[in-house]
C-alpha positions as CSV (number, residue, x, y, z in Angstrom):
1,M,15.5,-22.3,-176.8
2,L,17.5,-20.5,-174.1
3,K,14.4,-19.0,-172.7
4,M,12.8,-22.5,-172.3
5,K,15.9,-23.9,-170.5
6,K,15.7,-21.0,-168.1
7,I,12.0,-21.7,-167.4
8,V,12.7,-25.4,-166.8
9,F,15.6,-24.5,-164.5
10,L,13.4,-22.1,-162.5
11,L,10.7,-24.7,-162.2
12,N,13.3,-27.2,-160.8
13,I,14.5,-24.6,-158.3
14,I,10.9,-23.9,-157.2
15,G,10.3,-27.7,-156.9
16,F,13.4,-28.1,-154.7
17,Y,12.2,-25.4,-152.3
18,I,8.7,-26.9,-152.2
19,L,10.2,-30.2,-151.2
20,S,12.9,-29.0,-148.8
21,G,11.1,-25.9,-147.5
22,C,8.8,-26.1,-144.5
23,N,8.8,-29.5,-142.8
24,P,8.5,-32.3,-145.3
25,T,7.9,-34.9,-142.6
26,S,5.4,-35.8,-139.9
27,Q,5.7,-38.0,-136.8
28,I,3.5,-40.5,-135.2
29,S,3.8,-42.3,-131.9
30,T,3.7,-46.1,-131.7
31,E,4.3,-48.7,-129.1
32,I,7.2,-51.1,-129.6
33,L,7.6,-54.4,-127.6
34,E,11.1,-54.6,-126.2
35,P,12.5,-57.9,-124.9
36,G,13.7,-58.3,-121.4
37,K,17.4,-58.6,-120.7
38,I,17.0,-62.3,-119.9
39,S,15.0,-65.1,-121.4
40,I,12.8,-67.0,-119.0
41,P,12.1,-70.4,-120.5
42,Q,8.7,-70.7,-122.2
43,K,7.8,-73.7,-120.1
44,L,7.6,-71.4,-117.1
45,N,4.1,-70.0,-117.1
46,S,3.7,-68.7,-113.6
47,G,5.8,-67.6,-110.6
48,V,5.8,-66.4,-107.0
49,L,7.8,-63.4,-105.7
50,I,9.6,-63.6,-102.3
51,L,10.5,-60.2,-101.1
52,S,12.7,-59.7,-98.1
53,K,12.3,-56.6,-95.9
54,P,15.2,-54.0,-96.2
55,E,17.9,-54.5,-93.6
56,N,18.1,-50.8,-92.6
57,D,16.8,-49.2,-89.4
58,F,15.3,-46.1,-91.1
59,E,16.2,-43.7,-88.3
60,L,14.9,-40.8,-90.3
61,V,11.4,-42.2,-90.3
62,E,9.4,-42.7,-87.1
63,D,7.3,-45.7,-88.1
64,E,8.0,-49.2,-86.8
65,E,6.1,-50.7,-89.7
66,F,8.1,-48.7,-92.3
67,P,10.1,-51.8,-93.6
68,T,6.7,-53.5,-94.4
69,L,5.5,-50.4,-96.2
70,I,8.7,-50.3,-98.2
71,I,7.9,-53.8,-99.5
72,E,4.4,-52.8,-100.4
73,E,5.8,-49.9,-102.5
74,M,8.2,-52.2,-104.2
75,K,5.2,-54.5,-105.1
76,Y,3.6,-51.5,-106.9
77,G,6.7,-51.2,-109.1
78,L,6.8,-54.9,-109.9
79,A,3.0,-55.0,-110.6
80,D,3.1,-52.0,-112.9
81,V,5.5,-53.8,-115.2
82,I,3.9,-57.2,-114.9
83,K,0.5,-55.7,-115.9
84,Q,1.8,-54.3,-119.2
85,S,4.0,-57.2,-120.2
86,P,2.6,-60.0,-122.4
87,R,4.9,-62.6,-120.9
88,F,2.6,-63.4,-118.0
89,Q,-1.0,-62.7,-117.2
90,S,-1.3,-60.7,-114.0
91,D,-2.8,-63.6,-112.1
92,E,0.1,-65.9,-113.1
93,I,2.6,-63.9,-110.9
94,V,1.8,-64.3,-107.2
95,I,3.1,-61.6,-104.7
96,P,2.1,-63.1,-101.3
97,D,2.0,-61.3,-98.0
98,N,5.0,-61.8,-95.9
99,E,2.9,-63.7,-93.3
100,E,2.3,-66.4,-95.9
101,L,6.0,-66.9,-96.2
102,K,7.0,-66.2,-92.6
103,E,8.6,-69.6,-92.0
104,Y,10.8,-69.2,-95.1
105,L,11.7,-65.5,-94.6
106,E,13.1,-66.2,-91.2
107,Q,15.7,-68.5,-92.7
108,D,19.1,-67.3,-93.7
109,S,18.8,-69.0,-97.1
110,L,16.4,-71.2,-99.0
111,N,17.3,-74.7,-100.3
112,W,15.8,-76.4,-103.3
113,L,13.4,-78.3,-101.1
114,D,12.1,-75.1,-99.6
115,M,11.6,-73.5,-103.0
116,K,9.8,-76.6,-104.3
117,K,7.4,-76.4,-101.2
118,I,6.8,-72.7,-102.0
119,A,6.1,-73.5,-105.7
120,D,3.7,-76.2,-104.7
121,Q,2.0,-74.0,-102.1
122,F,1.2,-71.4,-104.7
123,D,0.8,-73.7,-107.6
124,V,3.5,-72.0,-109.8
125,D,6.5,-73.0,-111.8
126,A,9.2,-70.4,-110.9
127,V,10.3,-68.8,-107.7
128,F,11.6,-65.2,-107.9
129,V,13.6,-64.2,-104.8
130,M,14.8,-60.8,-103.7
131,D,17.4,-61.0,-101.0
132,G,20.0,-58.8,-99.3
133,F,18.0,-55.7,-99.8
134,T,19.3,-52.4,-98.4
135,L,18.3,-48.7,-98.8
136,D,21.3,-46.7,-97.5
137,S,20.8,-43.0,-97.2
138,S,22.9,-39.9,-96.6
139,L,22.3,-36.2,-96.2
140,E,25.1,-33.8,-97.2
141,D,25.3,-30.0,-97.5
142,E,27.9,-27.5,-98.6
143,R,28.1,-23.8,-99.0
144,V,28.7,-22.5,-102.6
145,Y,29.3,-19.0,-103.8
146,E,27.3,-18.0,-106.9
147,Q,26.8,-14.6,-108.5
148,G,27.9,-12.7,-105.4
149,K,25.9,-14.8,-102.8
150,F,26.5,-17.7,-100.6
151,Y,24.1,-20.6,-101.0
152,Y,23.5,-23.9,-99.2
153,Y,23.4,-26.9,-101.6
154,V,21.9,-30.0,-99.9
155,T,21.7,-33.5,-101.3
156,F,19.8,-36.5,-100.0
157,T,21.0,-39.7,-101.5
158,I,19.6,-43.3,-101.3
159,V,21.6,-46.2,-102.6
160,S,19.5,-49.3,-103.3
161,N,21.2,-52.6,-103.4
162,A,19.3,-55.9,-103.9
163,T,20.1,-59.4,-105.1
164,W,17.6,-60.9,-107.4
165,E,17.4,-64.6,-108.3
166,I,15.0,-66.7,-110.4
167,F,14.7,-70.5,-109.7
168,Y,13.0,-73.3,-111.4
169,P,12.9,-75.7,-108.4
170,Y,11.5,-78.7,-110.2
171,Q,14.7,-79.0,-112.2
172,K,17.0,-77.3,-109.7
173,L,17.8,-74.6,-112.3
174,L,19.0,-71.1,-111.5
175,I,17.7,-69.0,-114.4
176,D,19.0,-65.6,-113.3
177,E,21.1,-64.0,-110.6
178,F,21.5,-60.2,-110.7
179,N,22.9,-57.7,-108.2
180,Y,20.9,-54.5,-108.5
181,S,22.5,-51.2,-107.5
182,E,21.1,-47.8,-108.2
183,K,21.6,-44.3,-106.7
184,F,18.7,-41.9,-106.2
185,I,19.6,-38.3,-105.5
186,W,17.4,-35.3,-104.6
187,D,19.0,-31.8,-104.3
188,A,18.1,-28.3,-103.4
189,L,19.7,-24.8,-103.3
190,A,18.8,-21.9,-101.1
191,T,20.4,-19.0,-99.2
192,D,19.3,-20.6,-95.9
193,R,20.1,-24.2,-95.0
194,N,16.7,-24.9,-93.5
195,A,15.0,-23.4,-96.6
196,A,17.1,-25.8,-98.8
197,L,16.1,-28.8,-96.6
198,R,12.4,-27.9,-96.9
199,Q,12.7,-28.2,-100.7
200,L,13.7,-31.8,-100.4
201,P,10.9,-34.5,-100.4
202,D,9.8,-36.1,-97.2
203,Y,12.2,-38.8,-96.3
204,D,9.5,-41.5,-96.3
205,K,8.4,-40.5,-99.8
206,A,12.0,-40.6,-101.0
207,F,12.4,-44.2,-99.6
208,F,9.1,-45.2,-101.2
209,E,10.3,-43.9,-104.6
210,A,13.6,-45.8,-104.4
211,A,11.7,-49.0,-103.4
212,Y,9.2,-48.6,-106.2
213,W,12.0,-48.2,-108.9
214,T,14.0,-51.1,-107.4
215,G,11.0,-53.4,-108.1
216,Y,10.2,-51.7,-111.4
217,D,13.7,-51.9,-112.8
218,Y,14.1,-55.6,-112.1
219,A,10.8,-56.4,-113.6
220,K,11.8,-54.5,-116.7
221,R,15.0,-56.5,-116.9
222,T,13.1,-59.7,-116.6
223,L,10.0,-59.2,-118.8
224,P,9.3,-57.9,-122.3
225,T,7.4,-54.6,-122.1
226,W,5.8,-52.1,-124.4
227,V,7.6,-48.7,-124.8
228,E,6.5,-45.7,-126.7
229,S,8.5,-44.8,-129.8
230,T,8.3,-42.2,-132.5
231,R,8.4,-42.8,-136.3
232,T,8.9,-40.2,-139.0
233,Y,7.5,-40.4,-142.6
234,Y,7.4,-38.0,-145.5
235,T,4.2,-36.0,-146.2
236,R,5.4,-33.7,-149.0
237,G,5.9,-34.8,-152.6
238,D,2.9,-34.8,-154.8
239,D,-0.9,-35.6,-154.6
240,A,-0.1,-39.2,-153.7
241,F,1.8,-38.1,-150.6
242,R,-1.0,-35.8,-149.5
243,D,-3.6,-38.5,-150.1
244,A,-1.6,-41.0,-148.1
245,V,-1.5,-38.7,-145.0
246,E,-5.2,-39.4,-144.5
247,L,-4.7,-43.2,-144.9
248,V,-1.9,-43.1,-142.3
249,D,-4.2,-41.4,-139.9
250,E,-6.7,-44.2,-140.4
251,N,-4.0,-47.0,-140.2
252,K,-4.8,-48.0,-143.8
253,W,-1.2,-49.1,-144.5
254,T,-1.8,-51.3,-147.6
255,E,-3.7,-48.5,-149.3
256,A,-1.0,-46.0,-148.3
257,I,1.7,-48.3,-149.8
258,E,-0.1,-48.3,-153.1
259,K,-0.2,-44.5,-153.2
260,W,3.5,-44.2,-152.5
261,K,4.4,-46.9,-155.1
262,T,3.2,-44.6,-157.8
263,N,6.3,-42.5,-157.2
264,L,9.0,-45.1,-157.1
265,D,10.0,-44.3,-160.7
266,H,9.6,-40.6,-160.4
267,S,12.2,-38.5,-162.3
268,N,13.0,-36.7,-159.1
269,I,15.1,-39.1,-157.0
270,E,14.2,-37.2,-153.8
271,I,10.5,-38.1,-154.3
272,A,11.4,-41.7,-155.3
273,S,13.5,-42.2,-152.2
274,R,10.8,-40.7,-150.0
275,A,8.3,-43.0,-151.5
276,A,10.4,-46.1,-150.7
277,F,11.2,-44.8,-147.2
278,N,7.4,-44.4,-146.5
279,I,6.7,-47.9,-147.8
280,A,9.4,-49.2,-145.3
281,F,7.7,-47.2,-142.6
282,A,4.3,-48.7,-143.5
283,F,5.5,-52.2,-143.5
284,E,7.0,-51.7,-140.0
285,M,3.6,-50.4,-138.8
286,K,2.1,-53.6,-140.2
287,G,4.6,-55.7,-138.3
288,D,6.5,-56.9,-141.3
289,I,10.1,-56.0,-140.4
290,E,11.6,-58.1,-143.3
291,N,9.9,-56.0,-145.9
292,A,10.5,-52.8,-144.0
293,I,14.2,-53.4,-144.1
294,K,14.1,-54.3,-147.8
295,W,12.3,-51.0,-148.7
296,A,14.5,-48.9,-146.4
297,E,17.5,-50.4,-148.3
298,R,15.9,-49.5,-151.6
299,S,15.3,-46.0,-150.4
300,F,18.9,-45.7,-149.4
301,N,20.1,-47.0,-152.8
302,I,18.0,-44.5,-154.6
303,K,19.4,-41.6,-152.5
304,N,22.1,-41.9,-149.8
305,K,20.5,-40.0,-146.9
306,E,21.4,-39.9,-143.2
307,R,17.8,-40.2,-142.1
308,T,17.4,-43.4,-144.1
309,A,20.6,-44.9,-142.8
310,E,19.5,-44.2,-139.2
311,Y,16.1,-45.7,-139.9
312,L,17.6,-48.8,-141.4
313,E,19.7,-49.3,-138.2
314,I,16.5,-49.0,-136.1
315,L,14.8,-51.6,-138.2
316,K,17.7,-54.0,-138.0
317,E,17.7,-53.6,-134.2
318,R,14.0,-54.3,-134.2
319,K,14.6,-57.5,-136.1
320,E,17.1,-58.6,-133.5
321,M,14.5,-57.7,-130.8
322,I,11.8,-59.7,-132.5
323,D,14.2,-62.8,-132.6
324,E,14.7,-62.4,-128.9
325,L,11.0,-62.0,-128.2
326,D,10.4,-65.2,-130.1
327,E,12.4,-66.9,-127.3
328,Q,10.7,-65.0,-124.5
329,I,7.0,-65.2,-125.4
């Protein structure tokens, strides 16, 4: 009898190392739709963007048309977000040339009648306005002593400031007002100052990058967008886990769930908790967050694990996001 107990004990030890040794998990990439920071009323199905030229002189760049080029670069940033967002179709957001809005851009401010005329002109519901736009730059250098040598450390900084507003002129409604401020820094280190300066990007490219992200960041604030995320699931357990790996690769979530369910009453609580965890993961991939939360809670109740607790928080945050998305889309 003693000999049999020792064999069973050894088998349990071997099983533990099989489960915990190597990496028992695998990861897949998925796309998650994140809501914007604000909710544009669903009745607004189209809009026009009014972009003011930056107020700077851009003495570092010898091109009289540079402020216009800055706005073109900002349009790329805005368009990249608009194209990937399900909130509007690309042709529902109009970004006109400044010539089309010349009479309005020359004014210090727009009144409700002006914005209604603009909305009528482009046959849209909302008017997006960027005003008070500046790209202030500075170049600094200092000598630093490192490992027995003197170096020149140079930094080129651009501070972008812009005021963004969204109006619904037909009801004289201000939907959003946001003061954007972001600092962009490029730096370099060399034993010679000129060598350090050569490592910095061309000034025009740096201004273009700052302008691009100024547009991109505000569009991200305004619109729901897809972002890439990673999810982990368990691949080691028994034959059911190994069989389910192929099903996951083929996005056959219902079939994978059935495989994992065979282990929910397993005598090894680690395997049982992994099975429930994977079922939660599969329901999330199917877009059923309610069931995903339920199965993650079941996994945690079977075995209190940090990974499960963290996943449960992610799922609860996703549920809140989905509630917000229901208002935005």
